[in-house]
N, C-alpha and C positions, 0 to 999 in steps of 0.2 A: 485481698489482689485485686479484686475487681474495682473497689474504690480506692486504691492507689493508680489505678490505670485511666480511672475516669479524672481524679485530680490531675495527673498528668498532662491529659489531653485538653482539660482546660486551661493549664497553666501553659501550654504550647499555642494555645488558639489566643490566649491574653497578651503572649508576647508576640504573636507573629501580626496580631492587630495592632499592636504597639509600635511595630516597626515600620507596617504601612503606614498609619498617619502619623508616625512622627518624623518620617522625610519630609524636610522642608522643600518646596518646589523651589527650582533656581531660574533665573531668566539672566539674558545677556547684558546685564547690567547691576551697578550698585546703585541704592536709591537713599536717597536722606528725605525724610518726611520733616515739613513743620507747619505752623499754622494750625489753625482748628475751623477754617471757617466752611460753611455748608456746601460750596461750591469749590471745585477743585482745578487746580493747575499740574497739567506735568510739563516738565521741562526738559530738552532734550538738548545736550550741547553739540557742537560741532567737532570737524575731525580733529581728533588727539586730543581734544579740550576736556578739563574736568567740569562738573556740575558747578564747580565755583564761580564758572563764568556766569551765573544767573545769582549770585549773592545779591547783588542792589536792586535786581529785581524782585526777589521773594522777601527781601527786606521791606519794600514798599507794598507789596500785596498779601502778605501771610498775615494780615490782619482780616482779612476778609474772605481770604480763601486756604483751602488746606493745599499744600504745596509739594509735591513728589518732584525731587529734584536728580535726574539721571545723570549718572556718569559709565559711558558705555566700557564693554568689557576690553580690556587689554589698553584701554588708553589713560593716561595719568596716572598710571601705578595700580590700576585694578587689576584684577586677574584676567587674564587672556583664555578665550575659548580655544580648542583646539582647530577649529574650521570656521571663523566668522564668516557671515555675508549679510548684506544688507535687507534679502528678503527674510532670513532668522531673526534679524534683529527686529524687524516690524511685526513679524508675527508674536515675538518674546513681550514687546511691549503691548499688543493687542492682549494679550494672554493676562498680562497684569493688571490690565484695566478691568476684565472680565474678573480674574479670580478676586479680585479686591472691593468688587461692586461697585467703583468709582464712576459715578452718574454722570454722563455727557461732560467729561471734564474740558476744558480749553488746553489746547496742546500748542506749546510754544519751541518751535524749534529752528536753531541757527545752523547756517551752512549744511552739512549732511545731515544734522538734524531737523532742518527744516524739509529736508526731501523726503525723512523719516515721517515726520508730520502730516505731508500730502500724500503719502501710500498706504499710512492708517486710514485718513479721513477719506480716502477713494475707497478700498478693502472693505473698511466695516465702519460704514456711514452710520450706522445706529449708534455707536459708541460714543462718537464724538460730539462736543455742544460748540464750539468754535475752532480755529486754527491762527495763528499766528506764525506766519514764516519770515523769518531774519536773513535776509541778502541771501537768497538761495532761488534755483533756477529749476524748474521742472527736467531740463537735460542741459547739463552742465556743457557737456561736449558742443554742442549745437550751437552756444553763443560763438564758439569760431568756425565751426562747421554745420550751416543749416542744415545740408543733407545728411547727417549724421545719422547711421541707424545701430541699434544694440546688437551683439553680437551674441546668437543664441548659447553657446557653448565657450564663454569668456576664458583664455590661458591666463591665471594672474602670475604665474610663475617666475616670469622673468621679472616683474616688477618687484614680487616678494625677495627674489634672491639679489636684485639691486639692493632694497634696502637693509637686509639682512648682513650683507657682504661689506657695509659700512662699518669702518670705526665709531667708537662715540666725538671722538675729536673732527672727524668728517661729517656726521649727521648733526652735530652740533653748527658745524658751518655753515652748512644748508638751511639749516632753522635760522640761524642768525641773520641770513640774506634773505629767507622769505618772509620772515613775519614783519618786518618793517614795510613791506607790501602791502600788506594785509591788516595792519593795525597803527594808526598814527599817535595814539596815547602812549606814550615812551614812557610813562611810569609802569604801566602793565606789560610791556614788549617781554622782559626778562621773566615774567609768570608765564607768559603762554609758553615762550619756548621751553621753562623746566616742564611743562605738561607734555609737550611731544618728547623731551628726553626721557621722560619717565614712563613713554608708551612702548608697549612690546612692538617690535618692528616687524616683525610678520603681520601681525594685525594692522600694522600702519599701510605697508605694502598691498595686501590684501583687500582693504577696504578704499584705500585710495583707488585701487584697478576697479572694484566692483561698482562705486559711486561712479566713476566716470564712464562704466556701460551704461550707467540707468538712464533710461526715457520714461518721465511719468507725462509726457504732454497729450496723448492721449488718455490715457487713465485717469486723470483728474476730472474729468466731466461726469463722474460717479458722485464727486463729493457734494454735499448737499447742505454742508453747514456753512455759515458766515466765514469768510476768511480775510483777515489784513497782511496783507504783504509789504512790508517795509524793507527797503531797498537803498544801497549806499548811494552816496551823492554822484559818484560817478556814472553810474547806471542811468542818468536821466539823459544822458546823451545819446540813448541806445533804445527811446522809451517805447518806439514801435516795435522794435526786433522783440525788448524784454517782455512787454505784453501780448507780443503775440505768441511767445511761449505758452502764456496763461491763458490764452482765447476760451478753451473749453472748461474754464474754471468760472461757474457763476457765483454770484453774491462776494467778488472780490473786491477790496478797495486797497489801491496802491499809493503807498507815499513814499518819498524819496527825501532823503535824509539830506541835512544842508551841510554837513560837513563830514570831515573823516574818509574811513576805509569799511572793509568789511564787517570788521567786530563793532559793529554799530552801538550795541550796549555800552561800550568804552569812549567810542570817540564822538557821539552824539548824544549823550545819556540822557540830558533833560529833554530833548526831543524825542527820543525813544520812551522813555518812561510816560512822557504825556500822550504819546501814541496810543500806548498799551492802556492807560488809563481810560481814555474815551471809549476803546471798542471793547474792554471788557465791563466798562458802565451800562453801555449800551442793551438797552431790552430787544 
């Protein structure tokens, strides 16, 4: 009997250990890993976009880099979280870097993904080797209102309710009107619209509201790594104001695209890849 009890205890302990270590840690994104280079890239897409937005980027650089391409939870068909937030997404990406022991990656972010790259480099400077910011401002709302200040307890329920109340046809019409103002390359417009249509509407509303309330202008003074800021061609008309938002960022290299709109990787692809290559190859 004692032997049976002992064996039972051992078995229960073994099952408990298997259960603990068998649980895979979850992150607020799906990740696609390509390439086998010694250095690493982490690529964060923008608002409601798939990680596929980086396909041309990874195709060019995955010979020399290991690429981790993210698609954030609830966007472009990925499973949504119960309550997404900019801060939790930032923490999730930082945890992924630590857990996978990714040494000093280059973080490349577009739009809201660029905001996440800035926040991670500021809050976890020891984790990051370089950052590339693709058409992002530290404070989006301050572009139209320089006196903008973030609300401490921002209520996003009105924005969420508006998004979730729309029919698919109404939402599609809204995106069909919006995307051509962000993307000049007509061959990719339907693809980008389809990512929005596959996105969870609650996540869409919450993250639009949350990012609109985000102000990183002061926080970025903590960033220590080299930074490449790639901006759409239109922003050259507002250069003092744009670069004023970045005044606290050390080691910043500002470059303005020669053509196109917000999706620089599609609208000025050769220029974008050239800028990225120069930055990544620099010691």
